[in-house]
Structure formats: structure tokens, C-alpha cells
N, CA, C and O atoms as CSV, one atom per row, in Angstrom:
chain,resi,resn,atom,element,x,y,z
A,1,UNK,N,N,103.841,83.442,89.698
A,1,UNK,CA,C,101.813,84.063,90.181
A,1,UNK,C,C,102.067,83.781,91.647
A,1,UNK,O,O,102.451,82.844,92.346
A,2,UNK,N,N,101.709,84.916,91.768
A,2,UNK,CA,C,100.828,84.831,94.005
A,2,UNK,C,C,100.104,83.959,93.826
A,2,UNK,O,O,99.350,83.380,93.044
A,3,UNK,N,N,100.951,84.053,95.703
A,3,UNK,CA,C,99.325,82.848,96.199
A,3,UNK,C,C,98.219,83.628,96.228
A,3,UNK,O,O,98.210,84.649,95.540
A,4,UNK,N,N,97.574,83.431,96.688
A,4,UNK,CA,C,96.396,83.990,97.408
A,4,UNK,C,C,96.083,83.198,98.511
A,4,UNK,O,O,96.519,82.049,98.580
A,5,UNK,N,N,95.224,83.782,99.572
A,5,UNK,CA,C,94.066,82.706,100.748
A,5,UNK,C,C,92.927,82.851,100.814
A,5,UNK,O,O,92.205,83.627,101.441
A,6,UNK,N,N,92.751,82.014,100.090
A,6,UNK,CA,C,91.501,81.304,100.543
A,6,UNK,C,C,90.339,81.601,101.823
A,6,UNK,O,O,90.664,81.292,102.970
A,7,UNK,N,N,89.306,82.067,101.620
A,7,UNK,CA,C,88.160,81.970,103.024
A,7,UNK,C,C,88.174,80.608,103.614
A,7,UNK,O,O,87.292,80.682,104.470
A,8,UNK,N,N,88.592,79.580,103.647
A,8,UNK,CA,C,88.979,78.701,104.504
A,8,UNK,C,C,90.185,78.923,105.668
A,8,UNK,O,O,90.317,78.037,106.512
A,9,UNK,N,N,90.901,79.889,105.703
A,9,UNK,CA,C,91.849,80.930,106.325
A,9,UNK,C,C,90.694,80.738,107.874
A,9,UNK,O,O,89.675,81.420,107.980
A,10,UNK,N,N,91.111,79.730,108.913
A,10,UNK,CA,C,91.790,80.018,110.462
A,10,UNK,C,C,92.110,81.112,111.418
A,10,UNK,O,O,91.856,81.068,112.621
A,11,UNK,N,N,92.852,82.376,110.617
A,11,UNK,CA,C,93.647,83.234,111.307
A,11,UNK,C,C,94.213,82.877,112.152
A,11,UNK,O,O,93.855,83.245,113.271
A,12,UNK,N,N,95.473,81.907,111.992
A,12,UNK,CA,C,96.448,80.571,113.090
A,12,UNK,C,C,97.490,81.461,112.364
A,12,UNK,O,O,98.459,81.174,113.067
A,13,UNK,N,N,98.086,82.542,111.240
A,13,UNK,CA,C,98.870,82.720,111.561
A,13,UNK,C,C,100.407,82.134,110.633
A,13,UNK,O,O,101.257,82.758,109.998
A,14,UNK,N,N,100.218,80.592,110.951
A,14,UNK,CA,C,100.940,80.036,110.731
A,14,UNK,C,C,101.791,80.485,108.856
A,14,UNK,O,O,102.950,80.888,108.756
A,15,UNK,N,N,101.180,80.343,108.071
A,15,UNK,CA,C,101.827,80.752,107.066
A,15,UNK,C,C,102.707,82.155,107.482
A,15,UNK,O,O,103.857,81.989,107.076
A,16,UNK,N,N,102.567,83.425,108.126
A,16,UNK,CA,C,103.021,84.097,107.948
A,16,UNK,C,C,104.250,84.104,108.658
A,16,UNK,O,O,105.287,84.687,108.341
A,17,UNK,N,N,103.987,83.260,109.843
A,17,UNK,CA,C,105.666,82.827,110.140
A,17,UNK,C,C,106.239,82.365,109.679
A,17,UNK,O,O,107.328,82.938,109.702
A,18,UNK,N,N,106.276,80.724,108.652
A,18,UNK,CA,C,106.970,80.827,107.552
A,18,UNK,C,C,107.597,81.578,105.571
A,18,UNK,O,O,108.313,81.210,104.640
A,19,UNK,N,N,106.933,82.459,105.850
A,19,UNK,CA,C,106.906,83.687,104.376
A,19,UNK,C,C,108.261,84.054,105.064
A,19,UNK,O,O,108.598,84.287,106.225
A,20,UNK,N,N,109.263,83.980,103.155
A,20,UNK,CA,C,110.880,84.111,103.420
A,20,UNK,C,C,111.206,85.581,103.097
A,20,UNK,O,O,112.248,86.236,103.096
A,21,UNK,N,N,109.904,85.850,102.820
A,21,UNK,CA,C,109.757,87.608,102.620
A,21,UNK,C,C,108.250,88.629,102.959
A,21,UNK,O,O,107.864,89.594,102.301
A,22,UNK,N,N,107.700,88.108,104.032
A,22,UNK,CA,C,107.207,88.134,105.267
A,22,UNK,C,C,106.452,89.524,104.268
A,22,UNK,O,O,106.521,90.753,104.286
A,23,UNK,N,N,105.790,88.548,103.508
A,23,UNK,CA,C,104.409,89.471,102.706
A,23,UNK,C,C,103.076,88.680,103.183
A,23,UNK,O,O,102.226,88.368,102.348
A,24,UNK,N,N,102.971,88.460,104.149
A,24,UNK,CA,C,101.666,87.947,104.380
A,24,UNK,C,C,101.087,88.364,105.829
A,24,UNK,O,O,101.508,87.890,106.884
A,25,UNK,N,N,100.314,89.083,105.747
A,25,UNK,CA,C,99.628,89.848,107.102
A,25,UNK,C,C,98.062,89.951,107.760
A,25,UNK,O,O,97.312,89.987,106.785
A,26,UNK,N,N,97.509,89.993,108.619
A,26,UNK,CA,C,96.296,89.333,109.253
A,26,UNK,C,C,95.338,91.535,108.301
A,26,UNK,O,O,95.602,92.737,108.306
A,27,UNK,N,N,94.447,90.709,107.824
A,27,UNK,CA,C,93.588,91.316,107.724
A,27,UNK,C,C,92.155,91.362,107.993
A,27,UNK,O,O,92.098,91.434,109.221
A,28,UNK,N,N,91.196,91.361,107.623
A,28,UNK,CA,C,89.978,91.415,108.447
A,28,UNK,C,C,89.224,90.124,108.003
A,28,UNK,O,O,88.589,89.987,106.957
A,29,UNK,N,N,89.451,88.992,109.213
A,29,UNK,CA,C,88.912,87.709,109.513
A,29,UNK,C,C,89.768,86.462,108.951
A,29,UNK,O,O,89.547,85.284,109.231
A,30,UNK,N,N,91.276,87.176,107.700
A,30,UNK,CA,C,91.657,85.952,107.582
A,30,UNK,C,C,93.068,86.607,107.469
A,30,UNK,O,O,93.257,87.724,107.950
A,31,UNK,N,N,94.255,85.785,106.710
A,31,UNK,CA,C,95.412,86.152,106.601
A,31,UNK,C,C,95.512,87.011,105.313
A,31,UNK,O,O,94.513,86.453,104.860
A,32,UNK,N,N,95.782,87.718,104.511
A,32,UNK,CA,C,95.799,87.858,102.954
A,32,UNK,C,C,97.933,88.265,102.601
A,32,UNK,O,O,99.001,88.552,103.141
A,33,UNK,N,N,97.244,87.971,101.301
A,33,UNK,CA,C,99.281,88.207,100.739
A,33,UNK,C,C,99.198,89.331,99.644
A,33,UNK,O,O,98.208,89.641,98.981
A,34,UNK,N,N,100.450,89.867,99.605
A,34,UNK,CA,C,100.717,91.160,99.363
A,34,UNK,C,C,101.177,90.129,97.557
A,34,UNK,O,O,101.889,89.126,97.600
A,35,UNK,N,N,100.659,90.614,96.350
A,35,UNK,CA,C,100.554,89.591,95.737
A,35,UNK,C,C,102.039,90.443,94.466
A,35,UNK,O,O,102.625,90.021,93.469
A,36,UNK,N,N,102.076,91.349,95.014
A,36,UNK,CA,C,103.742,91.544,94.657
A,36,UNK,C,C,104.580,91.623,95.169
A,36,UNK,O,O,105.648,91.735,94.567
A,37,UNK,N,N,104.531,91.609,96.278
A,37,UNK,CA,C,106.115,91.076,97.625
A,37,UNK,C,C,105.994,88.983,97.541
A,37,UNK,O,O,106.900,88.274,97.979
A,38,UNK,N,N,104.953,88.529,97.023
A,38,UNK,CA,C,104.992,86.857,97.131
A,38,UNK,C,C,105.835,86.309,95.225
A,38,UNK,O,O,105.759,86.229,93.999
A,39,UNK,N,N,106.605,86.093,96.587
A,39,UNK,CA,C,108.083,84.934,95.591
A,39,UNK,C,C,107.015,83.978,94.797
A,39,UNK,O,O,107.252,83.789,93.604
A,40,UNK,N,N,105.807,83.336,95.395
A,40,UNK,CA,C,105.722,82.324,94.497
A,40,UNK,C,C,106.197,80.830,94.231
A,40,UNK,O,O,106.116,80.065,93.270
A,41,UNK,N,N,106.948,80.726,96.041
A,41,UNK,CA,C,107.622,79.686,96.763
A,41,UNK,C,C,106.759,78.306,97.395
A,41,UNK,O,O,107.214,77.220,97.756
A,42,UNK,N,N,105.694,78.680,97.379
A,42,UNK,CA,C,104.834,76.883,98.132
A,42,UNK,C,C,104.694,77.532,99.923
A,42,UNK,O,O,103.593,77.524,100.474
A,43,UNK,N,N,105.989,78.066,100.671
A,43,UNK,CA,C,106.316,77.846,102.065
A,43,UNK,C,C,104.933,78.255,102.970
A,43,UNK,O,O,104.652,77.763,104.063
A,44,UNK,N,N,104.419,78.920,102.494
A,44,UNK,CA,C,103.044,79.275,103.430
A,44,UNK,C,C,101.564,78.096,102.818
A,44,UNK,O,O,100.607,77.892,103.564
A,45,UNK,N,N,101.668,77.325,101.118
A,45,UNK,CA,C,100.770,76.319,101.894
A,45,UNK,C,C,101.293,74.585,102.543
A,45,UNK,O,O,100.719,73.570,102.937
A,46,UNK,N,N,102.641,75.036,102.351
A,46,UNK,CA,C,103.353,73.692,103.370
A,46,UNK,C,C,102.827,73.900,104.644
A,46,UNK,O,O,102.490,73.033,105.451
A,47,UNK,N,N,102.774,75.262,104.784
A,47,UNK,CA,C,103.363,75.439,106.593
A,47,UNK,C,C,101.363,75.871,106.809
A,47,UNK,O,O,101.174,76.819,107.572
A,48,UNK,N,N,100.270,75.333,106.294
A,48,UNK,CA,C,98.503,75.937,106.841
A,48,UNK,C,C,98.321,74.684,107.234
A,48,UNK,O,O,98.757,73.743,106.571
A,49,UNK,N,N,97.626,74.520,108.409
A,49,UNK,CA,C,96.805,73.476,108.471
A,49,UNK,C,C,96.043,72.873,107.954
A,49,UNK,O,O,95.972,71.646,107.884
A,50,UNK,N,N,95.057,74.009,107.323
A,50,UNK,CA,C,94.252,73.877,106.592
A,50,UNK,C,C,94.059,73.986,104.844
A,50,UNK,O,O,93.117,73.739,104.091
A,51,UNK,N,N,95.153,74.377,104.683
A,51,UNK,CA,C,95.328,74.752,102.833
A,51,UNK,C,C,94.910,75.749,102.109
A,51,UNK,O,O,94.968,75.924,100.892
A,52,UNK,N,N,94.422,76.484,103.068
A,52,UNK,CA,C,94.052,78.006,102.353
A,52,UNK,C,C,94.816,78.647,101.749
A,52,UNK,O,O,94.172,79.525,101.176
A,53,UNK,N,N,96.356,78.767,101.426
A,53,UNK,CA,C,96.268,79.487,100.268
A,53,UNK,C,C,97.383,78.452,99.142
A,53,UNK,O,O,98.149,77.495,99.251
A,54,UNK,N,N,96.873,79.366,98.084
A,54,UNK,CA,C,96.616,78.236,97.049
A,54,UNK,C,C,96.941,79.636,95.717
A,54,UNK,O,O,96.893,80.865,95.675
A,55,UNK,N,N,97.340,78.243,94.589
A,55,UNK,CA,C,98.324,79.896,93.936
A,55,UNK,C,C,97.295,80.158,93.046
A,55,UNK,O,O,96.478,79.355,92.597
A,56,UNK,N,N,97.462,82.070,92.691
A,56,UNK,CA,C,96.272,82.271,92.145
A,56,UNK,C,C,97.052,82.117,90.182
A,56,UNK,O,O,98.128,82.241,89.597
A,57,UNK,N,N,95.133,81.672,89.803
A,57,UNK,CA,C,95.650,81.479,88.971
A,57,UNK,C,C,95.091,82.496,87.439
A,57,UNK,O,O,95.656,82.342,86.356
């Protein structure tokens, strides 16, 4: 199950820098995760200062 980034995102880019497969990119007003490439590792969630990346259930 992939992660998603909530509207709490402050567009700091910390999550993108931590993603081991590079599936996070800057979107319109917040970063977005390509669900097809996400490994569900949680690295992005650990790096985010506002806990915006969450498991997409």
C-alpha cells in the first residue's frame, strides 16, 4: 500500500530527499507520491516535519 501526502504539506522537500526510489515530486502546492513506484517504506513519513506523508488505506 503506497503512501500519500496530505494537505498538511508545507512543500519543504524533506520527503523527496529521503525517498529511496525517487517517487516523490513537487506538485501544485504540495509534494505528491507516485503510488505505482512507492515501496511503502515510510522513509518520507520519518523525514517530514509536519507528518504529511501517511499510509494510503
